[in-house]
Each structure stands twice: as structure tokens, then as C-alpha cells.
ROBA-115271 format. One line per field, with one value per residue (C-alpha): residue in one letter; residue number from 1; chain; x, y, z. Coordinates in steps of 0.1 Angstrom, whole numbers, plus 2048, in hexadecimal, padded with zeros to 3 digits. Each point is the difference from the previous one (the first is absolute). Layout:
N
finu: c(A/...)
vexfi: c(NUM/...)
romi: c(A/...)
px: c(X/...)
py: c(Y/...)
pz: c(Z/...)
***
This chain:
489
finu: c(M/S/D/G/R/E/I/E/L/K/F/A/C/T/P/E/D/L/A/A/V/L/A/A/A/P/A/G/D/D/E/T/R/E/L/I/S/V/Y/F/D/T/P/D/L/A/L/Q/K/A/G/A/S/L/R/V/R/E/H/K/G/R/R/V/Q/T/L/K/R/G/Q/G/L/V/R/E/E/H/E/A/P/I/E/G/L/A/P/D/P/A/L/D/P/L/P/Q/L/L/P/Q/G/A/D/L/K/P/A/F/N/V/R/V/V/R/R/Q/R/T/F/R/Y/K/G/A/E/I/E/L/A/L/D/Q/G/E/V/S/G/G/E/R/K/S/P/I/C/E/V/E/L/E/L/K/S/G/P/P/V/A/L/F/A/L/A/R/E/L/S/G/A/A/P/L/Y/L/A/F/E/S/K/A/A/R/G/Q/D/L/V/A/G/E/P/L/T/A/A/L/K/G/G/K/V/E/F/P/A/Q/A/T/V/A/E/A/F/R/A/V/A/G/R/A/L/A/Q/I/A/A/N/A/A/V/L/R/E/A/P/Q/A/E/A/V/H/Q/L/R/V/G/A/R/R/F/R/S/A/L/T/T/F/K/P/V/L/E/G/E/G/L/E/T/V/K/A/D/L/K/W/L/S/G/T/C/D/T/A/R/N/L/D/V/F/A/D/E/T/V/Q/A/A/E/A/G/D/H/P/P/P/G/M/K/A/L/R/S/A/I/D/L/A/R/L/A/A/W/K/H/A/A/E/S/C/A/S/E/R/F/R/G/L/M/I/D/A/A/A/W/V/E/T/G/E/W/M/E/A/P/G/A/G/E/P/A/H/R/F/A/R/H/A/L/K/R/H/R/K/K/L/E/K/R/G/D/R/A/R/D/G/D/D/T/D/R/H/H/L/R/I/E/A/K/K/L/R/Y/A/A/E/A/F/A/G/L/Y/G/D/K/S/V/Q/R/Y/L/R/H/L/K/D/L/Q/D/A/L/G/Q/L/N/D/I/V/T/A/E/P/T/I/A/G/L/G/L/A/S/D/A/A/F/A/A/G/E/L/V/G/R/R/S/T/T/K/P/E/L/I/K/Q/A/N/K/A/L/E/R/L/E/A/T/E/P/F/W/D)
vexfi: c(1/2/3/4/5/6/7/8/9/10/11/12/13/14/15/16/17/18/19/20/21/22/23/24/25/26/27/28/29/30/31/32/33/34/35/36/37/38/39/40/41/42/43/44/45/46/47/48/49/50/51/52/53/54/55/56/57/58/59/60/61/62/63/64/65/66/67/68/69/70/71/72/73/74/75/76/77/78/79/80/81/82/83/84/85/86/87/88/89/90/91/92/93/94/95/96/97/98/99/100/101/102/103/104/105/106/107/108/109/110/111/112/113/114/115/116/117/118/119/120/121/122/123/124/125/126/127/128/129/130/131/132/133/134/135/136/137/138/139/140/141/142/143/144/145/146/147/148/149/150/151/152/153/154/155/156/157/158/159/160/161/162/163/164/165/166/167/168/169/170/171/172/173/174/175/176/177/178/179/180/181/182/183/184/185/186/187/188/189/190/191/192/193/194/195/196/197/198/199/200/201/202/203/204/205/206/207/208/209/210/211/212/213/214/215/216/217/218/219/220/221/222/223/224/225/226/227/228/229/230/231/232/233/234/235/236/237/238/239/240/241/242/243/244/245/246/247/248/249/250/251/252/253/254/255/256/257/258/259/260/261/262/263/264/265/266/267/268/269/270/271/272/273/274/275/276/277/278/279/280/281/282/283/284/285/286/287/288/289/290/291/292/293/294/295/296/297/298/299/300/301/302/303/304/305/306/307/308/309/310/311/312/313/314/315/316/317/318/319/320/321/322/323/324/325/326/327/328/329/330/331/332/333/334/335/336/337/338/339/340/341/342/343/344/345/346/347/348/349/350/351/352/353/354/355/356/357/358/359/360/361/362/363/364/365/366/367/368/369/370/371/372/373/374/375/376/377/378/379/380/381/382/383/384/385/386/387/388/389/390/391/392/393/394/395/396/397/398/399/400/401/402/403/404/405/406/407/408/409/410/411/412/413/414/415/416/417/418/419/420/421/422/423/424/425/426/427/428/429/430/431/432/433/434/435/436/437/438/439/440/441/442/443/444/445/446/447/448/449/450/451/452/453/454/455/456/457/458/459/460/461/462/463/464/465/466/467/468/469/470/471/472/473/474/475/476/477/478/479/480/481/482/483/484/485/486/487/488/489)
romi: c(A/A/A/A/A/A/A/A/A/A/A/A/A/A/A/A/A/A/A/A/A/A/A/A/A/A/A/A/A/A/A/A/A/A/A/A/A/A/A/A/A/A/A/A/A/A/A/A/A/A/A/A/A/A/A/A/A/A/A/A/A/A/A/A/A/A/A/A/A/A/A/A/A/A/A/A/A/A/A/A/A/A/A/A/A/A/A/A/A/A/A/A/A/A/A/A/A/A/A/A/A/A/A/A/A/A/A/A/A/A/A/A/A/A/A/A/A/A/A/A/A/A/A/A/A/A/A/A/A/A/A/A/A/A/A/A/A/A/A/A/A/A/A/A/A/A/A/A/A/A/A/A/A/A/A/A/A/A/A/A/A/A/A/A/A/A/A/A/A/A/A/A/A/A/A/A/A/A/A/A/A/A/A/A/A/A/A/A/A/A/A/A/A/A/A/A/A/A/A/A/A/A/A/A/A/A/A/A/A/A/A/A/A/A/A/A/A/A/A/A/A/A/A/A/A/A/A/A/A/A/A/A/A/A/A/A/A/A/A/A/A/A/A/A/A/A/A/A/A/A/A/A/A/A/A/A/A/A/A/A/A/A/A/A/A/A/A/A/A/A/A/A/A/A/A/A/A/A/A/A/A/A/A/A/A/A/A/A/A/A/A/A/A/A/A/A/A/A/A/A/A/A/A/A/A/A/A/A/A/A/A/A/A/A/A/A/A/A/A/A/A/A/A/A/A/A/A/A/A/A/A/A/A/A/A/A/A/A/A/A/A/A/A/A/A/A/A/A/A/A/A/A/A/A/A/A/A/A/A/A/A/A/A/A/A/A/A/A/A/A/A/A/A/A/A/A/A/A/A/A/A/A/A/A/A/A/A/A/A/A/A/A/A/A/A/A/A/A/A/A/A/A/A/A/A/A/A/A/A/A/A/A/A/A/A/A/A/A/A/A/A/A/A/A/A/A/A/A/A/A/A/A/A/A/A/A/A/A/A/A/A/A/A/A/A/A/A/A/A/A/A/A/A/A/A/A/A/A/A/A/A/A/A/A/A/A/A/A/A/A/A/A/A/A/A/A/A/A/A/A/A/A/A/A/A/A/A/A/A)
px: c(90F/7E2/803/7E5/7DD/7E7/7D8/7E6/7DF/7F4/7D5/7EC/7E6/7E5/80D/7DD/807/821/7ED/7EF/820/814/7DF/803/829/80B/804/828/809/7F9/816/7F8/81A/808/818/810/816/818/80E/819/814/817/7F7/801/7E9/81B/7F4/7DB/80F/811/7E1/801/7F9/811/7ED/80B/7E1/7FF/7EF/804/822/810/805/804/80B/7ED/80A/7E5/803/7F1/7DE/7DF/7FD/821/819/823/800/823/7F6/81B/7FA/812/809/7FC/7E0/80F/807/823/80B/81D/7E8/7F8/7F7/7FC/826/7F3/7E9/80C/81C/81C/7FF/7D3/7EF/7E1/7E6/7D7/7EB/7DA/7F3/7E9/7ED/7E9/7EF/807/7EA/816/7FB/814/7F2/802/7ED/802/822/80D/80A/7EF/7FF/7E0/802/7E1/813/7EE/80E/80E/81D/80C/817/804/7E0/7EE/7F1/7F0/7EE/809/7E7/80F/805/81C/809/823/80F/819/805/7EE/7F0/7F3/7E0/7F8/800/7EB/7E6/800/7F8/7E0/7F5/802/7F3/7E2/7FD/804/802/829/80E/826/819/823/80D/811/7FE/825/7F2/7E2/818/813/7E3/7EF/827/802/7DD/7EE/7D8/7F8/7E4/810/800/822/814/810/823/81E/7FD/826/814/821/812/80A/7D8/7EE/7E1/7ED/80F/7FA/7DB/7F9/80D/7ED/7E1/806/806/7DE/7EF/80C/7F3/7DC/801/809/7E8/7E3/801/804/7E3/7EE/806/800/7F7/813/805/825/7FD/7E8/81B/81F/7EA/7F6/825/80B/7E6/80F/824/7FB/7EA/81D/818/7EF/7FE/82A/806/7E5/81E/806/7DA/7E9/7F0/7E4/7F3/80E/7DB/7F0/81C/7F7/7DB/806/813/7E9/7E1/814/80A/7DB/7F5/811/7FE/7DE/815/81C/7ED/7EC/820/812/7E0/7FA/827/809/7E4/7E4/818/813/7DF/7F2/824/7FD/7F2/7DD/7F3/7E0/7DC/7F9/826/7F4/7E6/818/81D/7E2/7F8/828/807/7E5/808/81F/7FD/7EC/815/81C/7EB/7FB/829/800/7E7/810/822/7ED/7F2/803/80D/81B/80C/802/80F/818/80C/7FD/812/81F/800/800/81E/813/7FA/7F1/806/80D/81C/80A/7FA/822/812/7F4/822/812/813/7E9/815/7FF/7D7/7FD/813/7E7/7E1/809/808/7DD/7ED/810/7FA/7DA/801/80D/7E7/7E4/80D/806/7D7/7FA/80D/7E7/7E5/7E3/7FB/802/820/80E/7EE/816/81E/7FE/7FC/822/812/7F2/80B/824/801/7F7/81B/81D/7F7/7FF/823/810/813/813/80E/812/7E2/80B/7F5/7E3/7F3/808/7EA/7E6/7FB/7F9/7E7/7EF/7F8/7F0/7EC/7F4/7F6/7EB/7F7/7EB/7EE/7F7/7F3/7E8/7F5/7F3/7F2/7E4/7F4/805/7E5/7EB/801/7F8/7DA/806/7E5/7FC/814/81F/7FC/800/827/80A/7FC/811/81E/802/800/81B/817/7F4/814/81D/803/813/819/807/801/81B/811/7FC/80E/820/808/7FF/815/816/800/807/81F/80D/81A/7F3/810/802/814)
py: c(C9A/7F7/7E1/7EB/7F1/807/7FE/801/7EF/7FB/7FF/7F8/814/80A/825/806/7FB/817/824/7EE/7F7/822/80E/7EF/803/81A/827/806/80D/7EF/7FA/7EF/7F3/7E9/7E4/7EE/7DB/7EB/7E0/7ED/7E3/7E9/7E6/7E0/816/7FF/81E/7EF/7E3/810/80F/81F/81E/81C/822/81F/817/820/824/821/7F9/7EE/7E1/7E3/7DD/7EC/7DB/7ED/7E1/7ED/7ED/80F/823/808/803/809/81B/816/81F/819/81B/7F5/80E/7F2/7EB/7DF/7F3/802/7D7/813/80C/7ED/7E2/7F8/7F3/7E4/7FC/7FD/7ED/812/810/7FA/80D/813/800/813/7E5/813/821/80F/822/80E/81D/808/814/803/814/7FF/807/7FB/7E5/7F0/80C/7EF/80F/7F2/802/7FA/7F8/7F3/7F0/7FC/7F4/7E3/7E2/7F7/7E6/7F7/7FA/801/815/804/81B/80E/80F/801/816/800/809/80A/802/819/802/7FA/7DF/7E5/800/820/7F3/7E5/816/817/7E1/7F6/81D/805/7DE/80D/81A/7E7/7DA/7FB/7DD/7FF/7F7/7EE/803/81C/813/7EF/7DB/806/80D/7DE/7EC/817/7F5/7DE/7F8/7FA/7FE/820/7EF/7E2/7F2/803/7E4/80E/7FE/802/80B/818/80F/801/7E3/81B/80E/7FE/7EB/823/802/7DF/7FD/822/7F3/7DC/816/816/7EE/7EC/81E/806/7E3/807/821/7F4/7E2/813/81C/7E7/7F3/822/804/7D7/7EA/7DD/7E3/807/821/7EF/7E4/817/818/7E3/7F6/823/803/7E2/808/81E/7EC/7E5/81C/80D/7DA/7FF/823/7FA/802/829/807/811/822/80F/7F7/7DF/7ED/81D/7F1/7DB/802/81C/7DF/7E7/80F/80B/7D7/7FA/818/7E9/7DA/7F8/811/7E6/7E2/7FF/811/7DC/7E9/811/7FB/7E3/7EA/80E/802/7E0/7EE/80D/7F8/7E4/7DE/7F8/821/7FC/80C/828/809/821/808/7FD/814/81C/803/800/81C/819/7F8/807/820/809/7F7/814/81E/7FD/7FD/820/812/7F8/811/81A/808/81D/7E6/7F0/820/807/7E2/803/825/7F3/7DF/817/81C/7E4/7EE/820/812/7E6/7FF/7E0/80B/80A/7DF/7E7/7F6/80D/812/7E2/7EE/7ED/7E5/7F4/805/7EB/7E6/7F9/809/7E3/7E8/80A/7FD/7DB/7F4/80B/7EB/7E3/801/802/7E2/7E5/806/807/7DE/7EA/81C/811/81D/818/7F2/802/829/808/7F0/812/823/7F7/7F8/820/813/7ED/80B/824/805/7EC/816/820/7F6/7EB/81E/7FF/7DA/7EE/7FE/7DB/7F2/819/7F1/7DC/803/813/7E8/7E0/81E/804/7DD/801/81B/7F2/7E0/80F/81D/7E4/7ED/826/804/7DB/80A/821/7FA/7F0/81F/815/7F2/7FC/81F/80F/7EC/7EF/7F4/7D7/7FA/816/7F0/7DA/810/813/7DE/7E8/817/802/7DC/7F9/81A/7F0/7E1/80B/80A/7E4/7FF/826/7FC/7E4/823/814/7E9/7F8/825/806/7E7/80B/827/7EE/7F1/81F/818/820/81B/819/7EA)
pz: c(C0F/818/80D/819/804/7EF/812/7EA/7FD/7E0/7F5/7DF/7F8/7E5/7ED/810/822/7FF/801/825/80B/7FB/814/81B/806/81A/7EF/7EE/7DF/7E2/7E1/7E0/7EB/7E3/80C/7E4/80C/7EE/810/7FB/7FD/7F2/7E4/81A/81F/810/819/7FC/811/81D/808/7F6/7ED/7EA/7F0/7F4/801/7EC/813/7EE/7F2/821/7FF/820/804/818/80A/814/813/815/80C/80F/809/80D/7E9/7F8/7E8/7F1/7E9/7F6/7E3/7DC/7DD/7E6/7F9/80D/81E/80F/807/81A/81A/81F/805/7D9/7FD/818/7F5/7D8/7F2/7F4/7DC/805/7E4/80B/7E5/804/809/801/806/81D/7F9/819/806/824/81C/822/81D/820/821/828/80C/825/808/7E1/7D9/7E4/7DA/7F1/7D9/7E6/7E3/7DF/7E3/7EE/802/7DF/7F3/7DD/7F0/822/816/823/80E/821/81C/821/821/80F/82C/801/822/803/825/821/80B/7E6/814/7F0/7E0/809/811/7E3/7E1/81E/7FE/7D4/7FF/80F/7E3/7E5/7FA/804/7FC/80D/7E5/800/7DC/7F7/7DC/7FF/803/7EA/7E0/80A/7F6/7E2/7F2/807/7EE/827/7FD/80F/817/80C/820/817/812/822/7F3/817/81B/806/818/810/815/81B/803/81D/80B/7FA/7DF/7F6/80C/7E8/7E4/803/806/7E6/7E6/80A/804/7DB/7F3/80D/7EF/7E0/7FF/811/7E2/7E6/80D/803/7D7/7FA/818/7F7/80D/808/80A/81D/808/809/812/816/802/808/81E/808/801/814/81A/7FB/80A/81F/80C/7F8/80F/81E/819/7FB/7F2/81C/809/7EC/7E0/800/803/7E4/7E9/807/800/7DC/7F3/804/7F6/7DE/7FB/80A/7E5/7E5/80E/7EB/7DE/809/809/7E4/7E7/80C/7F5/7E8/7EC/813/802/7E8/7E6/804/7F7/7E6/7F0/80E/7ED/816/809/814/7F9/805/7F8/7E7/820/81A/7E9/7FA/829/806/7E9/810/823/7FA/7F1/819/81B/7E8/804/822/80D/7E3/813/822/7F2/7F4/820/822/81A/7E5/7F4/829/807/7E8/80E/827/7F9/7EA/81F/818/7F1/7FC/820/817/826/7FD/7F0/822/811/80E/7E6/7E0/7FB/801/7E4/7E6/7FD/827/801/7E0/806/824/7E8/7EC/817/813/7E1/7F9/820/7F7/7E4/80D/81D/7E9/7E6/81C/807/7DB/7F4/80F/802/7EE/7ED/814/80D/7E1/7FC/81D/7EF/7E0/816/814/7E2/7EB/81D/800/7DC/7FC/81C/7F1/7E4/814/80B/7E3/7FB/81F/7F7/7DF/7E2/7FB/823/802/7DB/80A/826/7ED/7E3/81A/810/7E3/7F8/824/7F6/7DF/80D/81F/7E6/7ED/81F/80A/7DA/804/825/7F6/7DD/811/817/7E4/7E6/819/805/7D2/809/7DB/7EF/7FB/7E1/80D/825/7F3/7EB/81D/81C/7E9/7F7/82B/7FD/7EB/80C/823/7F5/7FA/825/811/7E3/80B/825/7F8/7F0/818/81A/7E4/7FF/826/807/7E5/80E/824/7F0/7EE/819/807/7EF/816/81D)
***
């Protein structure tokens, strides 16, 4: 049985792009074959809950059982030949993942035609695979068109260098969702174009600082990639929001792990993430105003005159802003950003920095204390401060929250959740205050007709009357947070 790590880059593309990718790749012997894979799990989804997938793949009468586990670009892989159609539950590491006597059943199927080529490139052996087919679960199906680059041996930097080269021949979008994850979503009845939340970051308690950062940054990149794909397919408010959250989580991680991040590529990653967030700012501000202020007024007893005109103008502006975000996520800069950021996370000079190999648990405690100290300083200023002071406090609260969520697996769930609850209360109050501040310039930039402008001004004025009460709520939330024992001490 082969055990080890699979280092692979996966890209989404259109069927029309496959020939260009193959033509741009280094020469090698080609093979075309049909691959039929059946994925298995228990009725209560024990493997899925463990972050693993199990498949049996058949080709030319030969069957191979493969278990994969982990997140991101580097995953654990266990592969072995088997005789029957069903997986062998005795093969490692299945006994550690399944309860004794667990009943493995087929969950979904994947059928693809794969064009495959193996070659040498910049000192590495790389396997290129072009997959076209579908995943089917129950009565639902989803098409597959992917380019995969798998490192067989040699330096990982070669894999990213090849990805950059091939992306110049065709628009390739870095993707993190596996075929197994797509099948699991089909079986669960998930929408095919649903926005993706960040999810839990997973790394072992004995992880190094470098391993922890790669896990956090990789999860953020996956969130960005998935929601960018939704925006390209079907622009929507939630995908805009979740893409911005993914970018903020990555930017926050750069702050949290700053003591070990250095070297070439860091400033480029920072600038690109700031650009990406900025492409969605207008859409997000309009979405918040439409969904929280306009919608509430429409449902109220005394909507101001001009509401119909305002709603029409806001909806048109939102569509334009969503389109801009979608176009940004389809741009050459975005494609390059994703490859370069992933390459920097996995192979950057920062990995050799002092402290990168130290235990993550010790680092987490110092990082969380540092964030809390900054929040307390901002809180002292914001209590009797202005909108700018509260804005800075809100940013520090986000950084502490993202850091706490990233390191949550190192601590007990109850203590972490209790602390996060108080932190979220503070964020909610500060977020509403920020919405009030941003509403006026957002509306001013639309060039509304007089009737719509009157309605917008009236709504902004009404919302502003809640500001004193929100400031009180924020101050009380800050007091409760400061009185809560930090879970990392």
C-alpha cells in the first residue's frame, strides 16, 4: 500500500481550453483513459465528518482503493490494489477512522475521461491530467472539467512555475474543492452555486507555526476560490460577502503570523489581497443598505416617498457592482493572485524564518495576547472617541476573532465559544455603527434622481437616530469582553 502526501494543484476551466493547455505543456507520452470511481461512506457519514474520502477506482479490470484526508494543496493519501468491487475496511488507516463493524455503502460516482502526460520540468517530475466528465449522486449530476498538476518528485516550486506558464495559454482558475467534496454536496442536496463560508481550520495540536499558518492561509484561499467561482457563474450578495471574508481572514493571518513572515512575495500578497477586497467594497456596502435599511423601510408602516424609485436604483447599482466583482474574479490579475499567493504560502522564503518551526501552541498564546492588548488600547480610545476610533476598534476586534477561530482547535471548545460570543457581540454593534457611517457616501456616489435621493436621505437620517444606543451597546459589549477570562491563559 502506498502511503504519503499528495501535492497537487487543481484548476477549473472550460472544455474549449483543454487543447490549449495540452499544447502548452512540456512534451511527454500521452495516455487517454476512462476512469470510473465509486465513493463510499457509512450511512452516518463517518468518513466525511473525519475530513476523509474513500473511493474504489476501476480501470482495465484493475481496482484500486484510495483514501484521502486533509485540507488544501497537500493531502494525506493511502492507496492499495484490491480484488473486489467494495473497499477493504481493514486497510490502514480505515480502522482508525471507522467504528468496528461499520457498514460502507456507495455514496456517489465520478466518471471522467482523463488525458494524462508525465514529464520532467525544472528538476521535477510532474503528472498533468485533463479530466472531463461528471459526478453523480442520487438523481443529481454536476459536470467536471479540470486540469490537475501532481508533483511526483522534485521541488514544489516547479509545480507552481508550470502553473503560471500554463495559465498564460488558457484561463485557469485555482480550485480547492475535490471531486469527493462535490459528490458529497450533491448527495446532501446543496445548491450547485452556493456561497461558501470559511469553515473550521484544522491542524494537529503538535503543529509547527509554519504548518498552522499554511492551514489558516490555505483555508482562506479555498474560501476565496470557491466564492469567486460562484460570482463568475451566478453573481450574488452572499458570494461577495464570503469572498471578502476570505480575503480578510488571509489579511488577518498575515498580521497574526507577522513575527515569522518575511522575504520576497509578502508585499505582493498584501497588495493583491487589498485589491481583491476593494473590488467588492461597493457591492457589499450596497447589499447592506438594501437588505438592512431599504428592506426594513419597505416592510414598515411609514415608508418615505420615493421608495419605489430608490429600490429600482439600488437594485440596478447592485447588479452593476456584482458584475464588477465577477469580472475582477475572472481577470488575469485574479488568476495570477491565486497562483502566486498559494506558491508563497507553500514554498515562500518565510518558511525558513526563525520561529517558523516552533510549536504553534506556544506561538498562539503570544499572538492572541498581542491582539487582545491592541484591542484594549483601541477600546480605551473608542469609548469617548469618534467614528474613526470605533472603526479602528472594529478592525482590531475582527483580527482577534479571526485569530481566535484559527487557533480554536488548540483549546477547549466551550471556553473558546464563550469568548467568541462576547467578541461577536462587540463586532455586531460596531458593524451597525460602521454601516451608518458608510451609508451616506455610498448613496452619494449613485447620482440618484430627486425622489430616490429624498427617500435615501430620509432612511439615512432615521438610521442615524439609532447611533447613540448602538454606541452604548458597543461599550457594554466591550466591558463584557474585557471582563471575560481569555481562554488562552
